[in-house]
N, CA, C and O of each residue as an XYZ file, in Angstrom:
284
protein
N       6.780      0.317    -12.834
C       5.977     -0.801    -13.177
C       4.671     -0.202    -12.909
O       4.267      0.684    -12.157
N       4.103     -1.047    -13.846
C       2.878     -0.734    -14.470
C       2.092     -2.129    -13.132
O       2.733     -3.176    -13.224
N       1.143     -2.198    -12.254
C       0.959     -3.211    -11.265
C      -0.905     -2.926    -11.069
O      -1.552     -1.899    -11.272
N      -1.289     -4.097    -10.671
C      -2.932     -4.575    -10.138
C      -2.779     -4.770     -8.739
O      -1.961     -5.539     -8.236
N      -3.671     -3.979     -8.057
C      -3.334     -4.052     -6.655
C      -4.821     -3.994     -5.880
O      -5.480     -2.970     -6.062
N      -5.513     -5.297     -4.820
C      -6.523     -6.171     -4.368
C      -6.078     -5.699     -3.054
O      -4.853     -5.691     -2.926
N      -6.882     -5.232     -1.866
C      -6.711     -5.331     -0.753
C      -8.460     -6.098     -0.364
O      -9.618     -5.819     -0.672
N      -7.845     -7.052      0.380
C      -8.892     -7.826      1.178
C      -9.001     -7.828      2.412
O      -8.071     -8.184      3.135
N      -9.851     -7.535      2.746
C     -10.256     -7.522      4.252
C     -10.525     -9.116      5.298
O     -11.151    -10.121      4.961
N      -9.984     -8.914      6.273
C      -9.558    -10.171      6.988
C     -10.861     -9.933      8.055
O     -11.496     -8.892      8.220
N     -11.027    -11.105      8.652
C     -12.106    -11.140      9.609
C     -11.529    -12.183     10.772
O     -10.935    -13.254     10.655
N     -12.045    -11.253     12.211
C     -11.613    -12.000     13.821
C      -9.988    -11.787     13.525
O      -9.438    -10.692     13.402
N      -9.393    -13.008     13.446
C      -7.846    -12.517     14.092
C      -6.923    -12.849     12.497
O      -5.697    -12.871     12.611
N      -7.332    -13.017     11.524
C      -6.961    -12.771     10.320
C      -6.772    -11.513      9.879
O      -7.774    -10.806      9.776
N      -5.317    -10.901      9.486
C      -5.554     -9.530      9.147
C      -5.541     -9.220      7.292
O      -5.239     -9.983      6.375
N      -5.954     -7.941      7.279
C      -5.885     -7.603      6.070
C      -4.829     -7.655      5.296
O      -3.712     -7.346      5.712
N      -5.060     -8.048      4.086
C      -3.969     -8.427      3.078
C      -4.298     -7.584      1.563
O      -5.403     -7.370      1.065
N      -2.615     -7.105      0.913
C      -2.609     -6.876     -0.194
C      -2.212     -7.464     -0.952
O      -1.413     -8.194     -0.366
N      -2.191     -7.787     -2.354
C      -2.271     -8.607     -3.775
C      -1.432     -7.519     -4.539
O      -1.898     -6.414     -4.819
N      -0.511     -7.810     -4.766
C       0.027     -6.720     -6.139
C       0.254     -7.671     -7.237
O       0.947     -8.572     -6.763
N       0.018     -7.891     -8.402
C       0.148     -8.329     -9.800
C       1.083     -7.534    -10.952
O       1.322     -6.339    -11.128
N       1.348     -8.313    -11.399
C       1.949     -7.838    -12.856
C       0.640     -7.349    -13.616
O      -0.491     -7.058    -13.226
N       1.438     -7.389    -15.227
C       0.335     -7.108    -16.013
C       0.010     -8.246    -16.580
O      -0.898     -8.158    -17.407
N       0.460     -9.286    -16.403
C      -0.152    -10.924    -16.854
C      -0.679    -11.071    -15.286
O      -0.245    -12.112    -14.794
N      -1.491    -10.308    -14.388
C      -1.852    -10.957    -13.233
C      -1.338    -11.720    -12.238
O      -1.833    -12.103    -11.178
N      -0.270    -11.886    -12.735
C       0.412    -12.820    -11.944
C       1.044    -12.223    -10.634
O       1.769    -11.239    -10.779
N       0.792    -12.841     -9.057
C       0.843    -12.561     -7.733
C       2.603    -12.056     -7.868
O       3.437    -12.944     -8.043
N       3.108    -10.391     -7.757
C       3.957    -10.766     -7.557
C       4.353     -9.924     -6.189
O       5.220     -9.052     -6.248
N       3.770    -10.186     -5.139
C       3.339     -9.160     -3.954
C       2.339    -10.087     -2.997
O       1.482    -10.742     -3.590
N       2.404    -10.168     -1.622
C       0.918    -10.481     -1.208
C       2.151    -10.482      0.311
O       3.214    -11.020      0.617
N       1.142     -9.496      0.908
C       1.428     -8.980      2.555
C       0.478     -8.500      3.776
O      -0.740     -8.384      3.647
N       0.966     -8.317      4.611
C      -0.353     -7.815      5.365
C      -0.260     -6.256      5.205
O       0.734     -5.538      5.086
N      -1.165     -6.048      5.227
C      -2.084     -4.184      5.266
C      -1.267     -3.341      6.275
O      -1.163     -2.123      6.132
N      -0.722     -3.972      7.238
C      -0.569     -3.427      8.170
C       1.255     -3.905      8.339
O       1.530     -4.356      9.452
N       2.445     -3.823      7.314
C       2.990     -3.862      7.222
C       3.656     -3.755      5.879
O       4.432     -4.522      5.309
N       3.120     -2.546      5.512
C       3.746     -1.908      3.848
C       5.487     -1.406      3.345
O       6.174     -1.228      2.339
N       5.534     -1.366      4.441
C       7.292     -1.439      4.537
C       7.688     -2.545      4.132
O       8.419     -2.520      3.142
N       7.424     -3.591      4.613
C       7.779     -5.301      4.268
C       7.620     -5.307      2.574
O       8.302     -5.539      1.576
N       6.186     -4.872      2.963
C       5.815     -5.434      1.342
C       6.799     -4.917      0.527
O       7.680     -5.658      0.093
N       6.766     -3.807      0.277
C       7.330     -2.647     -0.814
C       8.721     -2.998     -0.949
O       9.414     -2.564     -1.869
N       9.227     -3.925      0.123
C      10.865     -4.507      0.303
C      10.573     -5.355     -0.742
O      11.331     -5.353     -1.712
N       9.150     -6.427     -0.713
C       9.079     -7.776     -0.985
C       9.295     -7.221     -3.098
O       9.980     -7.879     -3.882
N       8.696     -6.244     -3.391
C       8.161     -6.357     -4.849
C       9.525     -5.291     -5.221
O       9.524     -4.743     -6.324
N      10.518     -5.068     -4.380
C      11.838     -3.622     -4.772
C      11.374     -2.642     -5.401
O      11.743     -2.321     -6.531
N      10.449     -2.017     -4.682
C      10.541     -1.100     -4.401
C      11.112     -0.223     -3.306
O      10.628      0.033     -2.203
N      12.567      0.293     -4.007
C      13.225      0.816     -3.045
C      13.671      3.083     -3.099
O      14.159      3.602     -2.095
N      13.475      3.626     -3.907
C      13.718      4.700     -4.165
C      12.551      5.297     -2.636
O      11.365      4.971     -2.670
N      12.949      5.911     -1.765
C      12.507      7.011     -1.151
C      11.256      7.328     -1.162
O      10.446      6.774     -0.419
N      10.784      8.716     -2.419
C      10.185      8.922     -3.383
C       8.786      8.113     -3.663
O       7.644      8.480     -3.386
N       9.169      7.039     -4.226
C       8.223      6.158     -4.990
C       7.450      5.697     -3.968
O       6.226      5.801     -4.035
N       8.348      4.875     -2.415
C       7.869      4.349     -1.437
C       6.789      5.376     -1.249
O       5.603      5.078     -1.106
N       7.169      6.363     -1.256
C       6.056      7.398      0.225
C       4.729      7.369     -0.809
O       3.581      7.027     -0.526
N       5.246      7.831     -2.076
C       3.844      7.859     -3.313
C       3.374      6.192     -2.956
O       2.145      6.193     -2.888
N       3.737      5.256     -2.790
C       3.390      3.833     -2.788
C       2.332      3.621     -1.475
O       1.301      2.950     -1.429
N       2.908      4.357     -0.543
C       2.493      4.012      0.809
C       1.679      4.652      1.053
O       1.079      4.475      2.113
N       1.256      5.837      0.027
C      -0.078      6.618      0.628
C      -1.139      6.229      0.196
O      -2.218      6.240      0.789
N      -0.670      5.452     -2.013
C      -1.804      4.708     -2.189
C      -2.692      3.295     -1.780
O      -3.853      2.937     -1.979
N      -1.696      2.792     -1.210
C      -1.818      1.338     -0.492
C      -2.630      1.709      0.579
O      -3.480      0.848      0.810
N      -2.686      2.852      1.448
C      -3.381      3.489      2.830
C      -4.726      3.708      2.099
O      -5.612      3.632      2.950
N      -5.181      3.917      1.027
C      -6.066      4.404      0.464
C      -6.477      3.746     -0.418
O      -7.064      4.404     -1.277
N      -6.398      2.249     -0.656
C      -6.672      1.418     -1.054
C      -8.163      0.952     -0.711
O      -8.264      0.597      0.463
N      -9.389      0.865     -1.482
C     -10.970      0.243     -1.161
C     -10.740     -1.279     -1.183
O      -9.995     -1.858     -1.973
N     -11.639     -1.976      0.000
C     -11.411     -3.551     -0.208
C     -12.217     -3.660     -1.621
O     -13.123     -3.168     -2.294
N     -11.355     -4.527     -1.578
C     -12.333     -5.606     -3.073
C     -12.262     -5.322     -4.197
O     -12.853     -5.968     -5.062
N     -11.358     -4.059     -4.507
C     -11.361     -3.681     -5.750
C     -10.249     -3.699     -6.204
O      -9.302     -3.238     -5.567
N     -10.117     -4.231     -7.397
C      -9.088     -4.229     -7.790
C      -8.296     -2.492     -8.961
O      -8.856     -1.809     -9.818
N      -7.473     -2.448     -8.624
C      -6.794     -0.827     -8.998
C      -5.289     -1.110     -9.414
O      -4.258     -1.590     -8.944
N      -5.950     -0.318    -10.992
C      -4.131     -0.318    -11.460
C      -3.745      0.639    -11.234
O      -4.519      1.596    -11.249
N      -2.206      0.843    -10.885
C      -1.551      1.673    -10.234
C      -0.266      1.572    -11.100
O       0.017      0.535    -11.700
N       0.525      2.731    -11.141
C       2.324      2.968    -10.946
C       2.893      3.018     -9.841
O       3.093      3.910     -9.017
N       3.207      1.633     -9.937
C       4.670      2.153     -8.798
C       6.336      2.110     -9.011
O       7.083      2.507     -8.116
């Protein structure tokens, strides 16, 4: 699944968030960066090897830059 990822930095008590968007840039997932497992459930990534790769990618995302990825 080709997606676009954006990680936003929270301030104070507001946590960091990750947006997952499809090819038309519609949001298909929006979750806290501290809860990646739940976020992957939200967008339907069930395969353990895909989950492991996705978590590694999401943890290394730069803040404020849209990144195209294959999840």
